N, C-alpha and C positions, 0 to 999 in steps of 0.2 A: 262486714260479716261480723265486727262485737257487736254490733247489738242487738245479734240477732242467735249467736251462740259463745261470746261472751270468750270466756280463753279458751276454751273448750276447740278452739281452729286458730289456727298459724293459718299468716298469709302472707307468702317468700315471693319475691321477682330476681329471674334472671333473664338477662341481654342477652340476647339473639347477634350471635357473632356477627354475619352477612350480611343478614334481611329486619329490616322490622315490622312491626307493626301484622306479629305471627303469634297474636294474644293464642295465651292456650291454657286452661287449667283442668288440671289429677289429682288421684288424692297419692303420696307418695305411696310406691307401688302399688294403685290402683288402681284407678279407672279416666280417665280420658274422661270429665265430661266435656268441656269448649273449647274449641281448636277453628279459628277468622278462619288459620291458615285451610285447613279441610270443608271453608264454606258454610261455619255458624253464620261468621260478622261480628262485629261488634255486641257486645251488652249493652245493647242502649232503648229494651220498650220493661216492660215489669215482667212474660209473659218471657219474655231470656234469661231473666235474672231465676223471678219464680225460675226455670231448668237450672240454671246458678245452682239455686236449691234445695231443688228434688237432687238430683247428684249428689249434693252434700249429705244433707241429709237419710240416702242410698246405705252412704258410704260408711255414715255411725253407725249404721243400724247393723251394719254388716259386719264395721266392724267386735259390739253391745256381743255379738254374741262366740 
């Protein structure tokens, strides 16, 4: 993401205590952008990555208002 957003976006991770593979992307204090746990699957295609970018772009636009 650094190539697209530079220093405007920070990505962090947090391990789950009892399960693996529960990839979720959420804007701090904002919307859940992606949830493998809820059926979104892996982010393994350009279409899926475009959905992630759209979610981040939307969150950044909302924060700028």
